[in-house]
N, C-alpha and C positions, 0 to 999 in steps of 0.2 A: 858131811865132812868137807865136801868141795866148797860149800857155802861159807863155812867157818874159815877155811884157808883163804878164800877170796876176800872175806871181810878183813882178816888180819893183813893180808897183802896190800889191800887198798889203804888201810890205815898207815902202813909203813910208807907207801908212796906219798900220801898226804903229808906225813911228818917230814919226809925227806924234802919235799917241795917247800914246805914252810921254813925249814932250816935254811935252804938255799935262798929263799926269798928274804929272810931276815938278815942274812950275811950280805945279800945284795943291797938291801936298804941301809946297812951300816956304812956303806961307802957312798955318801951323797953326791960327790963330784961325778963318779962313774954313772950313778943313777940318773942324774940330770942330763949328762951327755947322751946316754942311751935313749932316754925318753925324747930328747930334742931331735936326735937323728931319726928316731922312729916316726915322730910326727912329721918331720920334713919329708920322709920317704912316702908316707901316706898322702900328704898334701900334694906332692909332685905327681903321684900316681893318679889321684882323683882329678887333678888339674889337666893332665895329659889325656885322660879318658874323655873329659868334657870337650877338649879341643878337637879330638879326633872324630867326634860324632857329627 
């Protein structure tokens, strides 16, 4: 019974995530800005980590 509940619950989470992801992709300008800022953040972090060593 627990396993069935967990499987159903997991499917709901996945569906919810996919729905959010699709609505996120339907706004390309927001998507591009978010990805750009995310990459900039990662690059800055890795750059500073290399400088500090």
